C-alpha positions, 0 to 999 in steps of 0.5 A: 538112361535113354533120350527122349524127343524133348531133349530129357533124360529118363531113367526107369526103374522097375519094381513090385506093385503094392497097390496098382494105379498110375500117378506122377508128381515131384519126388520128395526123397528121404533116408528117414523112416517116416512115423505116422502117429506123432510124425505127421500132419494129416490136414496138410500132409506135413512132416512133423517129427521133431528130428526128421530130415523133412520136418516142415515139408509137406508130401501132398501130392507128391511121389514120396520115396522112402525106406518105409514105415516106423512106429506103431500101427497107428501109421496107417490110420493117420496116412488114411486121414491124409487120403481123407483130407486131400493131403496124401502122397500121389504115390509111394516108393518104399524099400522095406515091406511091413504091414503097417506100410502095406496096409498104409499104402492100401488105405491111402489108395495111393499107387505103391511099389517096393522090391525095386531092381534099383535103390530108388533112394540112389536114383531119385532126388527131391525135385524130380518128376516121377511117373509111377505105373504100379500096374506095369511095375514101372517108374520113369524118372525125369531129373530135375535138371532136365525138367528146368530145360523144358521149353 
């Protein structure tokens, strides 16, 4: 970690770009895979899957950190709908590349990364502020405890 001017610490992780762009926002982290078809409400970006740890929480405008997609090829269609309804994640950080995950990231147009030098699930917590620069392959994480320390 390196200190920056405002007395917060920033952790940097490098990875591979899936969809280019730059976005930042609050992290929403889960160790559970997410099902698109029947697992999310695309109108609100809310996870509705019955046994999912994020059930009832919205990923709209957040940096979604998760292992990857599960379920049918409807995954990409549901996440495409989140983009059309302005409820898509600001960015995707995921560990396992699959065709449904790649297509979902592309149709959402959200900066997306995978193949990290360190597991983001071990480094990022819900509530951390995350800046994703997929074009450069760089993720900057400001821990939530440091965010509260800002003047």
